N, C-alpha and C positions, 0 to 999 in steps of 0.2 A: 586257448581262447582268453584266459583269465589273466594273462601276463602282459596285457596291453593297457595297463591303467592309465598311462599318460595320455594316450590317444583316445581311450574310452572316456576319460574325464572331460575331454574336450567337446566331443559331439554325442556322447552317449552310445548305446547300441544302435546299430545301422541295419536297415532291412532294404534289400533290393527287390524291385518288382520288374518283372519282364512282361511287357505288353505285346502281344501278337495280334495285329489287326489285319484289315483286308488290303491296305495298301502300304502299311508300314509296320516295322518293329522298332520298339524303344526299350530301353532299360533305364530305370530311374533308381537312384539310391538315396534313401531317406535317412535323417536323423530322427530317431524315435521320439526325442525330447520335445520337438515342436513341429515335426513334419516338414522341416526344411529339405529342399532338394539339394543335395550336395553335389551331385553330377547327373547328367543325363546324355545318353547318346541314342540317336534315332537314325534309322536307315529305311529307305523306301523299298517296297516290294513290287515286282513286276506283274501286274495283272494281265492275263491273256484272254484274248477273245478270237478264238479260231473261227467261230460262226456267229451270226447275228443273235443276240441274246444270250450267248455263252459268256460266263465270267469264271475264270479259273486261275489257280496259282500252282506252281511246282512245289510239293511239300518239302522235297530236299533243299530247294532254294530258301524256303521259309526257315527251315532249321539252320541252315548256315548263316542266314542273316541274323536270327535270334541269338545265335552262340556268339557271332561277331559283336553285336550290341553288348552282350553280357560281359565279354572279355575287355572290350574298349571302355566300358564304364568302370571296371575294376582298375584298369590302367590309369584312368583319370584320377581316381582316388589317390594313387600312388604319386602321381604328378602333383597333386594338391596336398601331399605330405600327410595323408590319412591312411591309417592302416587297414587293409582290407579284411584283416582278421577281426575287425570289429562288426563285420556283417554276420548277423546271428540267424538270418532266415531269408529266404527268397520266396516271393509270392508271384503267381502267374495269373495273368488277366488277358482275356481273348475276346476277338469278334466271335460271335456265338455259332451260327448255323453252318458255317463252311465245313464241308464234310470231306474227311481223308479215309481212305482204305489203303492198307499196306499189308505186306508179307511179314508176319512175325518171325519167320525163319531165316530171311534174308535182310530184312530192315528196308527193303525197296518199296516205294509206293506203287500200288497195282495200276494207278492212273493218276492224272492231275487231280488236285483238290478242286470241287465244285463250290464256287463262291455262294454266299447267302442270298444274293439277288439274281443268281442265275435263272434263266427261263426255259432251259432244254427240257425240264421235266414236265411241261405243259401237257403232253400226251399222257404221261403217267397220271397227272391229277385229273384230266379229262376222263380217263378210263376209271379211276377210282370213283369220281363223281357219278359216272354211268352206273357203277355197280350199286351206289347208295341212292340212286335216283335223284341225284342233284343236291343232296342234303349235305352241304358243306360242313356243317357242325355235327355231323354223324359220330365223330370220336371225341367230341369236346368234353363230354361228361367224364370221361376217363382221363385224357391227357391234357385238357384245358386249351387245346389248339384247333383251329380250323384247317381244313384240308387246303394246302397251298404249296406253291413252289418253294416257299421259303424254307420249309424245315427238312431236317436231315433224312427222315425215312424215305421220302420220295426221291431223294438224291441217291440213297444207297440202292433203292430199287432200280433206278435208271442205269446206275453202274453195272448191276448184275444182269440186266438184260441187254446192255448195248456195248459193254467194254470186253474184249476178248481177255479170257484169263480170269476174270473176277469170279464169276460163278464156280469155276473149277476150284479156285483158291479157297471160296467159301466152304464147298463141299468137302474139300480135304481138311479143313480146319486150320489153314494157314493164314486166313484173312483176319485182319483186325480193324475195327472201326473206330473212329473217334473224331470229335470236333478238334479244333487247333490245339486246345488245351491238352487233350489226351496225347496228341502226337508229340508235342513239346515235352511234356512230363516224361513220356516213354523214352525219348531221346536223351533227356537230361539225365535220367536214372541209369543209362547203360544200354539202351536200345536192345539188340538181339541178346546180348550177354546177360543183361540183368534188368531190363526195362520194366517198369511198373505200369500197367494198363489200367488207368483209372480216369474218372472224370468226377465232377461235383454235381450237387443237385440242381444248380442253376443252369449248367450246360445241358444236363440230361433232360430237363424239362423242355428243351427246345428241340427235341428229336421227334416227337410224336410217338415215342415208344415207351415213355415212363409213365406209370401210374402217379398221377399227381398227388393223390391223397396218402399213399403209402410210400411214395419215393423209391420205388424199385421197378425194374423192367417188368413190363406187363405182357405176360404170355399170350393174351388175347390180341394185343396190339402187334406183336411179333408175327403171330399166325395172320392177321389180316394183311399185313405188308409182305408176308412170306420172307421174313429176315429172321435167321437163326440167331437165338440169344447168346450163343457161344462166341459171336463176334464182338460183343459189346463190352465196354469197359466196366470196371467195378464202380458203382456209385458211392461217393463219400459226401461228408458235409464240406462246407466252403472254407472251413477253418480247422485244419489238423495237419499233422505232419504225414505227407503221403509217402515220402522216401527222401533219399539224399542224392545231391549231384555227384555224379559218378567220375567227372573228369574236369580239367581245366583249373583255373585259379580258385574256384569256389568249391573245389572238390571236398566232399563231406559236409557240406552246408545243407540243412533241411529244406525241403520244398514245403512250406507251411500254410499256404493258402491257394485257392483256385476259385475264380468266379468269372462268369460271363460279363462282358464290360458293362452292359446296361444296369445289371444288378450290382455291380461293384460301384458304379457311380451313385447308385441309390445310397449305398452304405457310406461312400466317401462323403456325400453331402449330408450326412446324418439324418436322413429320412428314415429313421429306424422305428418310428411310431405309427400306429394306424392312422390313416387319413392324411399322411404327409405324401406329396408327389414331387417328382423331379421330371425334366425333360432334358435330354441330351441330343445336341444337334451337331451331327458330323456329316458324313456322306449320306447317311440315312438319319431318321429322327425316330426317338422312342420316348413315350410318356409312361412312367410307372407310377401307380398309386398303391401305397402300402395298406394292405388289408389285414395285417398281422397274421393270426393263426386261422383266419377265415377264408375259405376258398369260395369266390363269388363267380358263379357261372353267367357270364355276360350274355344278354340277349341282344345286345346293340353293337356287335362287331369287335369287341375287345378280346383279348387273350387272358387266360388265367395262367399264372407261372409262378415258379418259386423265386422269392425276392432273395433269401439268403438262409443259411443254417450255420450258426456260429458254434461249431463244434459237434461231435459225434452225438453227444447227449443234449444238444441245444435244441430248442423249439425251432420248427420250420416255419418261417415267415413267407407269406404269399404276396402276390401283387396283381393287380389289373394292368394290362399293358396295351397301349395303342402303338402299333408299328407302322412307320411311314417309310417307304423304300427309298425315296429320293428327296434330299433336301440340299446338302452341299454339293451332291454329285450333279444335280440338275443346273446348279450355278456354274459348276466346272464345265458342264457340257456346253452351256451357252458361250462361255468365254474361249473354250479351247476348240470345240467342233464348229461352231458358227462364228468363231472369232469376234464375238460381241464385245467391243471395247468402246468407251465413251470417245466420240471424235474430238477434235480441237475446239468445235463450235458447241459441243455438248458436254462440257466437263462439269465436274462436281460444282465449280464455282458459278456456273450458270444453270444450275439444276432446275430452278423454278422456270426459267424462260424456256429451257429445254423441253420440260413437260407441258408448259402452257404457252404456246406460241401466239395466243390470241391476246395477251396483254396483261395489264396490271390487275384487273379485277380478280381473274382466277389465281393470279399469283398471291394476293392477299388471302384468298380462300386457302390456298395450300399452306401458306404461312400459319393460319389459324389451326390447321390440322396437324402441323408438325410438332415434335416434342420441344418443350421449353428447355430441355437440357442439352441441346445442340449435340446430338449423338455423332460419333464417328462413322462415316459410310463405310460400305463393304470394301474389304482389302486395302484400307488406309490410303485411298486415293486422294482424299482432301478432308478437311475438317468441316466443310459446308455440308449441311444435312440433305438428304434426298427429300425432294418435295413430294406430297402425297396428293394424288389426283382428286381425292374427294368425290370419286364416282362420276367424274366427268365423261361425256359420251365417248370421247377418243381414248379412254384408259384401256389398258391390256390386261387380259386374264391368261395366266399361263398354269396348265394343270399338267404337272410331270409325272404322268402315269406311264413311265417308260417300260416298266416290267410289270403291268398290272396295277391295280389299286389295292393296297393292303387296308388297314383299319380305316374306317369301319365297314367297309363293303365287301373286301375280299373277292374281288372280281379279277381273276388272273388274265381275262382276255381285253380288259380295258387298255386304252392306249392314251398317250399324251396329246394334248391339243393346245393350240393358242388362239384366242379370240380378240377381237377388237382392232385388228391391224389395219392401219391405213397408210397412205403414202407419206404421211407426216409421223409415223411412228419412228421413235429413235431407238438405239440400242440401250439408253438409259431407262426407257420406259419398260422394255422387255425385262432387263435385268431387275428392275424394281418389282415387277409382276412376279418374278421367281422368288423374291424374298417375301412378298406377300402371300404366296402359295404356302410357304412353310408355316407362317401365322394361322391362316385358314384351316390348314390341316390339323393343327393343334386343337383349334376350336371344335372341329368335328369330334376329335377324341374326347375333349373335356364335356361336350354335350352328351356323348355316349356314357360317360362315366357318371354324370348326373342322373341319367335314366337308370342305370345299373344300381346305383347306390341312392335311391331316394330318401332313405331315412338317415344317411350320413350327413354331418355338417357340409354346407356348401364349401368348396374349395375357393379360397380367396387369395391364396398365395402359391406360386410356383417357383421351385428352385431350377435353375438352368445350369448347363455346362456344355463342354464340347468346343471344338475348333471354332465353329462359326459363331459361338457366344462371345468370342473374343471381340465382336464388333458391337459396339454400344448401339448403333443404328438398328441392327436386328433385334436386339433385345428389347429396345424401346418400342419398336413395331409390335413386337410379340405382346407387350403390356397393352398397347393401344388397341390392338384388333381383338384381344380376348378379355379386356376389363378387369385384369387381375394385376396384383403387385407381383412383380418378377424380382427374385433375389438371385444375384449372380456371385457365388463365392469366387474370390480372387484366386483361382487356381485353374490352370488349362487342363489338368489331368485328374479330374475327380475320380475317374475309375481306378487309375493307379493308387490314389489315396485309400480308396476302399480296400484294395488288395493289400496295401501295407497294414491297415488296421486289422484285417483278418489274420494276416500272418503274425502281427504282434499279439493278438489274443491267443493264437494257438501256442506260442512260445512264452506266454505269460509275460512279456515284455511291457505290454499295454492292457489297459482296461478301457471300457467305453466311457467311463466317467474321466478318466485321464486324457483320453483323446478329445473328448468334447471340451475339456478345460484348456489344453495346451496345443491342439493340433488342428482345430477347425479354424479355417482362414477367415479373415474379414470379408464382408459381402458389399456389393454394390446393390442398391435398391432402385427400382424403376417402377414409376406409378403412371397410370394411364392419362393421356391428354385427350381422350375421345369421350364423346357421349355415347349412349347405347344406340342412338338412332344413327349415327355415323357408322358405328361398327355393323349394325344389322343391315344397313344399305348395301355395304360393300360385301358382306357375307352372302346375301340373297343373290347377287350376281355371281359369286363364286359357286353356289349350289347349282345354279342353272348350268354353268359351264361343266361342272362335274357330271351332271346328269347326261350330257352329250358324250363325255368320254366313256362313261360307264356302259352306254348303249352302242358303243363303237362297233361291236361285233353282231348287233341285232339285224342288220341288213346283209343279206347273202348275195353272192354274185349272181345267183339266179333270179332275184327279185326283179320285176319290171321297172323300168326307169319312169319316174314320174316327176315331170317338170313344172306341172302347173300347180298353183296354190300351195307353194312351200311344202311339197311332199304329200299333199292330200290327193284324194281320188280326183282326177280331172273331171269326171262326170258330175262331182258335187256342185259345180258352178251351174250346170243345167238344172239339177234338182233344185238349187237353192233359188233359181230364177222363176220356178213354176208358180209359187204363190203370188209373187208380184205380178206375173203375166195374167193369172186368173183374175186378180183384182182389176186390173186395167181393163180387160176384155169385159168383165161382168159390169163394171161401171159404165163403159160404153154402150153396152146393151140396155142397161137401166135408162139411159138417157134417151136412146132412141125410142124405147117403149113409151116412155113419159111424153114425148113429142107426139107420138101417134095417138096416144089417148086424149091429149089436149086437142088435137085437130078433130077428133070424132066426138068431141062434146063431153068427154067424161070428167073435164076439169070442174 
């Protein structure tokens, strides 16, 4: 490793980061001198949906794709005349709650991995809530999480109850559980022959099985879910050498970091101090607020989670998190499933007239609401900004609760709805409403955060990242609808940057100060163009729509149909009419009595 001085002097030490997500894998190779990405290879993953609400992937396909990305990135280095031996470490970064069970004696998965937003576990969640009398925060004081479809413990429980052979493998001691990081590290380090079964504190904190304060598997939680602790991986810090790659072009290279993607983004965007927050917008959306060594138990729908632990002897940092299931995935659904594309008469260049067919006055109103920075609209369709409806009567509200509503309500039976549709509604308006929904859900999380941390300084700045944040239009809307300054670092992969930093710290190639000085990318700054009344008006309408989605399951099929009075009791009209009838009749009687008295000389 030390005999490559010529190449090492050109770019310095290199660190590779393998990202394993829900829909793709990618490998980036960084120069540690300035965090320059020298090469990147990305490949998509096939998500399977054999039944409604099911989201799964084949673990072996994930492994093959990850290995191919790693090998291709190394080959790209050779093509660029950069010596792969300059790579000193590899970090792993992953989508968090996706659950894998495999046979440690054969290396074969026991079933497909269940994706993080899968809803097949609703019956398991329902039975748990029934056991705890509907108290969804029953376990929160121990693990920091609310009872939800999202987390790994209920997925393991479903596999044990519903997949042939899983319970037997668990009883025989052959089963191994892991989130995607554990599966990939086990395979990279040799699998059946020599694989290391580990995870880090950030991923372990998303299982509902880890004691949040002690950062160990909690026997009480394991008994509650009836999951034996022998199938669980060893919990390590986020920044240390777990083992060495067993085969391939990087054989012998240490695996030196492991983080869940949201926590890695928090680290990569240098939100390393208490009171800093970041928001990552991809398929889902997550807001993390660094609380340093303090665990804050949210009373307003947020999760307590591990932010990072930089080294076995490093302090454990915690965060409050707002989790939103659907952001980019809702926009993708509109485009792909409903085929919503702007028509020729409703393009970006005609955005104002498309949203406001009634003429110039509303167009001027929209212009006053739009950002002065002329943001780029979604998906690069045009440079003309999308117009904002300003709360007009014809505006559309879209609530994407496709798999329940996560933060701050945690209602797994909620379902998505769309409001305000007329014959004049255009695809642009619906697509615009989907972008607004992202911003309103962030506001819900930030309001919960303010209630949970009333003595902390008010959050005035939010750092954002993720694929959707490549669109200036959305980032500006986020600032407008939340009244915050929004900073967007000029990198599309903040999570990979965080995994690179953690690996550099573990191998002593980097320090926090060096990273801050040389590796933090420049930022784009967005300031709000709205006043508070405009924001609040739109947010009130959003909250009314959300209330209807949350109560989607409150009407059972056995309830009588009530068509009169917008769902009210039909007899209420009769009851409401009684006082008026009494008044009319009594008045008539008084008039008759007065006339009779007058005629009889009582006047």
